[in-house]
Steps between C-alpha positions, in 0.01 A plus 500: 500500500843398634594129501797310630626152436388367838143626452481370142639166612243479778219567257617263230578220745125476546456423134437126456272296277358799320425693820667794663411562865623760747336678787502831305551389137240239412477555125648284223504791255692711748757221544543479126543878471755493782704241317474704177599813692808327633591383152453848349649722768803313621819406335586137418737495797227622732258247356756228555549608859126505550462152349784376716340636817166362399646155430693507825193580706296244311764237566503585871122469513518170314755360746288600800192349336687184419617458859140527620361266234784254549434490875129438443575231242752336732249492787233346276743239371618414852140458618431276203820308573390440861160378381667257259732376777194432720346303213820302448522417870161331474587146382287332230197315632628157403838565663339635817268199510794263471690687772195487730462126442866434578485714812187315616672163444805621686290612796314167507829308499643714778183454705514120456853462633423554873205259474706219354782563744261484795356175364849347465599610852180352644564166334860505619374540857245222446775271375683536829183449702409188301840347559460561875148355480633185333745452786231565759278231345792257524532595866128440541546147366779435746283584798306176477655251254840433648385157615203269470298661773364845587495612862340800673817710485519447128137603466575826681812563290301428184232752590755775572693437178178474301393844619841641402460354148151652469623839616788489252262418218261777603782755487591421141359769266329451167649706215372526144594668175285519185786395271627207708317174567613330821202260497382661826729263683508697827127546506443125451759422767328728752175311442651226721498717813172373640591139429841542666343661806268202535772233496532301823711199592394263775703311751541141396646317207640700213308271266165599646266626229489856635876528527548355151254753359695784666824365357351476150356853521833644604675315218261648245535846651879484502493400133285807427749716686783358291305572180427853625873556557582392143218709348604804703859466386384477137277802557795700628701411188206585276464833678866579443460423129196726486693781668777467241247510217341808652839670525572410136162641396567817693841540335348447157216746559738760640731458199207547261381802694845659504545434129161643415537810716856555375386482139212733575729749676747483211216573256392800706855632526553466125177680412568776751853546368363523146250762612778697668710486184206612283421787736863615509535478122181699446601778738849514352355518148273790595784684672745444213240613246448827685871558546555449127223744414630749756853471361369555148302805619806639678702461181239686299480772765874543495495545124253788535762717677775669303832367623708752689864533393756423767596785729793694360421386147516759215141398418391685815572822313212425262248364748 
C-alpha cells in the first residue's frame, strides 16, 4: 500500500474525539496503524513535514469553521439585541399611565379653549347690545315725558320706540359656561319682553295712573339693563382670567409631559447604548480569543518545519 502526506492528512483530519471517519477508511485501529506506520517508516524530517501539513490544514479548517460559527453567533446575538431593544422601547406601566393621563389633560385643556373664547366673545357682543338697549330705553322715556301731558303723536312715537326696544332685547343671546356664574342676568332680563310689549301710554296728563305705571316699569327695566351691563363686564373679565389659568395649566401639563417623555427617552437611549456596548465587547472578545488561538497554532505549526538556510548559505551543501 502506497501512502502520501495528503492522503494521510485527509484520513487523520477526520480523527476527533476518539473517532476516525473517512469515506473509505472508517476504522480507528486502521488510523492508529497509519500513524504508527508514519512514525516507523519516515524520517524525523518527513514526520515533521507531515505534522506541519496536518497542522496547517487543521488550522485552515478551524478558521473556516470559526467564520461560520461566528456568523451564526453574531446573527443570534443581533436578533436577541433587537428583541431587547423592543422591550426597552416599551415604557414601564406606571410611566405610560402617567404619560396617558398628562396627554388626556392636555387634550381636555386644548378642547376647552375654543369654548371659553366663544363664551367671552358672545358676552362682549352682548355688552355692546346692552349699552345700545340702555340708550334706547332712555329714548323711549323721552317720547312721552318731555312735558306734563301726553298727546297722540307721543303715543305713536312711544309705540314705535317700544317695539324697537323689544326687538333689541329679543336679539340679545343667552350664553352660559359651566365654570362661570353670571347669575343668568340675560335670561332674567329677557323675561321682561312680554311686559314691555304690553306697555301703553294714553293721551292726557303725564300723572295719569296708566302713564305713571309705564314710567315706573321703564325705570325698573332700565335699572335691570344697567345691572346686566355691569354683570356682563364682570363676566368678560372673569372669562379672561379663566383663559389665562387654562393657558397656565396647559403650559404646566406640557412641561411635565416633555420632562417625562425626555427622561423616558434618555433612559431608553442609555439602555440601548449599554446593550450595544455589551454586544460589541462580546463579539470582540470572541474574535480576539480565536485570533490568539490561531496565532498560537500558527507558531506551533511553524516550529514543526525544519528551518531552511538562506539561499547561497554554506549550509545548503548539507541539506
